[in-house]
VEXBAMAR-958592 format. One record per residue (C-alpha): x, y, z. Coordinates in steps of 0.25 Angstrom, whole numbers, padded with zeros to 4 digits, always signed. Layout:
N
XYZ;...
# end
This chain:
487
-0302-0010-0250;-0303-0021-0262;-0315-0022-0273;-0321-0033-0269;-0330-0034-0281;-0332-0047-0289;-0324-0048-0302;-0331-0049-0316;-0331-0062-0320;-0332-0068-0333;-0347-0070-0333;-0347-0055-0329;-0342-0049-0341;-0355-0051-0350;-0370-0044-0350;-0379-0056-0352;-0393-0057-0355;-0401-0071-0357;-0416-0070-0362;-0424-0081-0367;-0426-0082-0383;-0431-0095-0385;-0434-0108-0377;-0421-0113-0372;-0415-0101-0380;-0408-0090-0374;-0402-0076-0378;-0389-0072-0371;-0386-0056-0374;-0373-0054-0369;-0365-0040-0369;-0349-0040-0367;-0347-0026-0360;-0334-0017-0369;-0324-0021-0357;-0324-0035-0359;-0323-0031-0375;-0313-0023-0373;-0305-0032-0364;-0308-0044-0373;-0303-0035-0386;-0291-0031-0379;-0287-0044-0373;-0290-0049-0389;-0280-0038-0394;-0267-0040-0384;-0269-0054-0386;-0269-0053-0402;-0257-0040-0400;-0248-0052-0392;-0251-0063-0404;-0249-0052-0416;-0238-0049-0426;-0239-0038-0434;-0228-0033-0443;-0218-0024-0439;-0222-0027-0425;-0217-0036-0415;-0227-0049-0407;-0236-0041-0400;-0232-0026-0402;-0240-0023-0413;-0248-0010-0408;-0263-0013-0404;-0270-0003-0413;-0263-0008-0425;-0269-0024-0419;-0281-0016-0418;-0282-0012-0434;-0278-0026-0438;-0284-0035-0429;-0296-0026-0420;-0307-0032-0429;-0304-0048-0427;-0301-0045-0413;-0315-0039-0411;-0321-0050-0418;-0313-0061-0411;-0316-0054-0398;-0329-0053-0401;-0333-0067-0403;-0325-0071-0390;-0331-0062-0382;-0346-0067-0386;-0342-0081-0385;-0337-0080-0370;-0347-0069-0366;-0359-0081-0372;-0351-0091-0364;-0350-0084-0351;-0364-0079-0353;-0370-0093-0353;-0360-0096-0340;-0366-0083-0334;-0380-0088-0335;-0379-0102-0337;-0386-0103-0348;-0383-0117-0357;-0384-0118-0372;-0388-0128-0381;-0384-0122-0393;-0373-0110-0401;-0379-0098-0397;-0383-0091-0408;-0380-0073-0409;-0393-0065-0409;-0385-0056-0419;-0372-0060-0427;-0361-0061-0419;-0352-0055-0430;-0363-0040-0430;-0356-0039-0416;-0346-0028-0414;-0336-0029-0404;-0333-0014-0398;-0325-0009-0389;-0333-0001-0379;-0345-0008-0381;-0350-0019-0377;-0353-0032-0385;-0368-0037-0383;-0373-0050-0391;-0384-0060-0391;-0385-0074-0393;-0396-0085-0391;-0393-0100-0387;-0401-0111-0384;-0401-0115-0371;-0402-0129-0362;-0419-0126-0357;-0421-0124-0344;-0430-0133-0337;-0434-0140-0323;-0435-0156-0323;-0448-0163-0319;-0449-0171-0307;-0439-0183-0307;-0446-0191-0296;-0457-0203-0296;-0453-0205-0310;-0462-0217-0316;-0450-0227-0324;-0452-0238-0330;-0443-0250-0333;-0445-0259-0344;-0441-0274-0341;-0432-0280-0353;-0427-0292-0357;-0418-0296-0367;-0424-0308-0375;-0415-0319-0383;-0420-0311-0396;-0413-0298-0392;-0400-0307-0390;-0402-0314-0402;-0403-0299-0409;-0392-0292-0402;-0382-0305-0406;-0388-0302-0421;-0384-0288-0419;-0369-0293-0417;-0368-0302-0428;-0371-0290-0437;-0362-0279-0429;-0349-0291-0430;-0354-0293-0444;-0345-0291-0458;-0351-0283-0467;-0350-0286-0484;-0351-0276-0494;-0365-0276-0503;-0369-0269-0514;-0385-0269-0516;-0397-0276-0508;-0396-0267-0498;-0403-0273-0483;-0406-0267-0470;-0392-0265-0464;-0383-0265-0474;-0373-0252-0473;-0371-0245-0486;-0360-0235-0487;-0356-0225-0495;-0354-0209-0497;-0364-0198-0498;-0369-0184-0495;-0382-0176-0489;-0385-0163-0496;-0393-0153-0493;-0408-0148-0500;-0402-0136-0509;-0389-0138-0507;-0379-0144-0518;-0366-0148-0508;-0369-0159-0499;-0370-0155-0485;-0364-0169-0481;-0354-0179-0487;-0350-0193-0483;-0341-0204-0490;-0347-0215-0479;-0363-0214-0477;-0369-0226-0470;-0382-0232-0473;-0388-0242-0466;-0399-0250-0474;-0412-0249-0465;-0421-0261-0462;-0436-0263-0463;-0436-0261-0447;-0432-0247-0449;-0441-0243-0458;-0432-0241-0469;-0427-0229-0463;-0411-0227-0459;-0401-0218-0457;-0391-0211-0468;-0383-0200-0463;-0391-0201-0449;-0403-0196-0457;-0415-0204-0455;-0419-0210-0470;-0435-0217-0471;-0433-0224-0483;-0418-0229-0482;-0419-0242-0484;-0428-0242-0497;-0418-0231-0503;-0406-0241-0502;-0414-0252-0507;-0412-0253-0522;-0396-0247-0519;-0384-0254-0522;-0368-0248-0519;-0366-0238-0528;-0379-0231-0528;-0383-0218-0523;-0394-0215-0512;-0401-0201-0511;-0408-0201-0499;-0416-0186-0497;-0421-0183-0483;-0422-0169-0473;-0414-0166-0461;-0420-0171-0449;-0425-0157-0441;-0415-0161-0429;-0403-0167-0436;-0392-0162-0429;-0387-0154-0440;-0394-0142-0443;-0391-0138-0456;-0400-0151-0460;-0413-0150-0452;-0425-0152-0461;-0415-0150-0474;-0418-0160-0487;-0406-0167-0486;-0403-0178-0499;-0392-0189-0495;-0383-0195-0507;-0377-0208-0502;-0370-0216-0512;-0368-0233-0507;-0354-0235-0509;-0355-0250-0502;-0364-0258-0493;-0362-0270-0483;-0370-0279-0477;-0367-0287-0464;-0366-0302-0463;-0368-0306-0448;-0358-0310-0441;-0361-0325-0437;-0365-0327-0420;-0352-0335-0418;-0343-0323-0425;-0350-0313-0414;-0346-0322-0403;-0333-0322-0407;-0331-0308-0409;-0335-0304-0394;-0325-0317-0389;-0337-0324-0384;-0338-0341-0381;-0352-0343-0386;-0362-0335-0393;-0372-0338-0380;-0360-0329-0372;-0363-0320-0383;-0379-0320-0380;-0377-0318-0365;-0366-0307-0370;-0376-0299-0378;-0388-0303-0368;-0379-0295-0357;-0379-0284-0367;-0395-0284-0369;-0399-0283-0354;-0387-0272-0354;-0394-0264-0365;-0407-0269-0359;-0404-0262-0345;-0400-0250-0352;-0413-0249-0362;-0422-0251-0348;-0414-0239-0342;-0415-0231-0356;-0431-0234-0354;-0432-0227-0341;-0423-0216-0345;-0434-0212-0357;-0445-0214-0349;-0437-0202-0339;-0433-0195-0353;-0447-0194-0356;-0452-0190-0344;-0443-0178-0344;-0447-0175-0356;-0462-0173-0352;-0460-0166-0340;-0449-0156-0343;-0455-0144-0353;-0443-0131-0358;-0441-0126-0372;-0429-0132-0381;-0421-0125-0389;-0428-0119-0400;-0418-0128-0412;-0412-0142-0411;-0397-0138-0412;-0388-0147-0422;-0380-0150-0408;-0391-0153-0399;-0395-0164-0411;-0382-0168-0413;-0379-0172-0397;-0394-0176-0395;-0391-0186-0406;-0378-0192-0402;-0384-0194-0387;-0394-0203-0395;-0383-0209-0401;-0375-0212-0388;-0387-0216-0381;-0390-0225-0392;-0378-0233-0393;-0376-0233-0377;-0389-0242-0377;-0385-0251-0387;-0392-0260-0396;-0390-0251-0409;-0382-0251-0419;-0373-0239-0424;-0382-0240-0436;-0397-0241-0428;-0391-0228-0420;-0387-0219-0431;-0402-0224-0438;-0408-0218-0424;-0401-0205-0423;-0405-0204-0438;-0420-0208-0434;-0418-0198-0421;-0412-0187-0431;-0426-0189-0439;-0434-0186-0427;-0443-0172-0426;-0435-0159-0422;-0447-0162-0409;-0441-0176-0408;-0426-0170-0405;-0433-0159-0397;-0438-0168-0388;-0423-0175-0387;-0418-0161-0383;-0426-0159-0374;-0425-0171-0364;-0409-0169-0365;-0412-0154-0359;-0420-0161-0349;-0409-0174-0347;-0397-0166-0344;-0405-0158-0334;-0409-0170-0327;-0395-0174-0327;-0390-0159-0321;-0402-0161-0310;-0394-0172-0306;-0381-0168-0308;-0378-0183-0315;-0363-0183-0319;-0357-0191-0328;-0343-0197-0328;-0333-0203-0337;-0333-0216-0334;-0348-0215-0337;-0346-0208-0354;-0336-0220-0352;-0344-0231-0350;-0354-0225-0359;-0345-0225-0370;-0341-0240-0368;-0356-0243-0366;-0358-0236-0383;-0345-0243-0386;-0349-0256-0383;-0362-0253-0390;-0355-0247-0403;-0343-0258-0402;-0333-0250-0401;-0322-0244-0392;-0324-0235-0381;-0313-0226-0384;-0316-0225-0399;-0330-0222-0394;-0325-0213-0384;-0316-0205-0396;-0328-0204-0403;-0337-0198-0392;-0325-0188-0390;-0325-0184-0405;-0341-0182-0406;-0343-0174-0392;-0352-0188-0388;-0343-0190-0373;-0353-0177-0371;-0365-0186-0376;-0360-0198-0368;-0360-0191-0355;-0374-0185-0357;-0379-0195-0360;-0375-0203-0348;-0378-0190-0337;-0394-0189-0345;-0394-0206-0343;-0389-0203-0327;-0398-0192-0325;-0413-0200-0330;-0407-0213-0324;-0409-0204-0311;-0421-0202-0313;-0425-0217-0316;-0417-0219-0303;-0428-0213-0296;-0440-0215-0305;-0450-0226-0299;-0448-0237-0311;-0457-0249-0315;-0452-0260-0324;-0461-0264-0334;-0460-0276-0344;-0455-0270-0358;-0467-0273-0366;-0474-0262-0359;-0463-0253-0360;-0463-0256-0374;-0478-0252-0372;-0473-0238-0368;-0464-0235-0376;-0475-0239-0389;-0486-0230-0384;-0475-0219-0379;-0472-0220-0393;-0485-0219-0399;-0481-0234-0405;-0492-0246-0402;-0487-0256-0411;-0483-0269-0407;-0470-0268-0411;-0467-0257-0399;-0473-0267-0389;-0459-0276-0390;-0445-0270-0391;-0441-0268-0404;-0429-0274-0412;-0419-0265-0414;-0416-0269-0428;-0398-0275-0432;-0394-0267-0441;-0381-0274-0449;-0370-0265-0444;-0357-0276-0446;-0345-0273-0451;-0340-0270-0462;-0329-0278-0468;-0317-0268-0470;
# end
């Protein structure tokens, strides 16, 4: 009678014990049985035998004992690493563990010894995606701000276009808001002699009064940047002392004192293009048609801002309604991923220049760790929400989002796609779309009430703890002078 017992699968090869060792953190204790070890060593030695040539022996005919003396230690070390990696990967699949970072060995893996006839046991700690239930998503009340596109917004956007198409002229001193300064520089960590980072073309935009004199250098927010640059000239060196943000994507600079030194090699100021030049650039017949085109673009942006305002209300509801433990440390990968998502979000929404986006990212880096962890919490919730609705994203949707961002940046979609592929941003684009679709599904089944923009601004001000008159009207974005540099 044939043996009907089930065949051993890869997932049955290892004994796995899982225990909670912290918020969203698990310890995987894995045992590799002796027969699996012996089989893997035999396989590795067999491969070595067929590929190795030793003096006095034809290729593939060296005695096994000689191979063991010459290469046994190396083979066992490599086999151990392969077994650990395979066992860890199998354990994740077998127990549906979803890691959010790299595993940390409980004891150094170098101390583990691989011995024939004996099992291999090791333990790894890994931070995982938190487990939680979603709150009630029905009967949610959402307010939709009703926004107009007044003539002053069209005037402001036209001014932006004139600046973007303007020509940059070299200057030597008397730096003003929007001037662009370039030069080589370096960043040094406290207590170290050699620079932690160097670059031969650091870019600085002189901040204005509306920015409070704050600006960014190398992605770090500098409170007194305007005053530091006030009396400088080309050829001078500026020194900035700051502290690495606690939630920075580079773990090695978190909380560390940093000294940034930059030599101003060149500086440029934008001379805005004329309106007629902008009309000609876009191949339009008149300024009136240009204004109509701008109004249409602003209305599309207005619609997206309305949708984002409603999404934000869903974000706030979910963040307050769901509670769970987060991974103890914000990893570099998580911090970098969240910043890239914010970058793509701002570029998609439009209305901000590349320089303004970089300044906003510097502000996000300067947030407290608690604020950054709140963003991390929301990202887990939105991922779970997308799973709940089984949201799928097509290549067509990704390409459409890339085209929209490319239009905002004034670059070709194929060029932007190539950049995103290199940086891994395609995945972020897809996740962004997926989460937007999930939240929009909640909005579509919510009770939506339209309110005047003034009332919406008051609600936003109250939520932010601001009660000034300035918060009751839409804040006008600063126009940065980011025109083309003359070659």
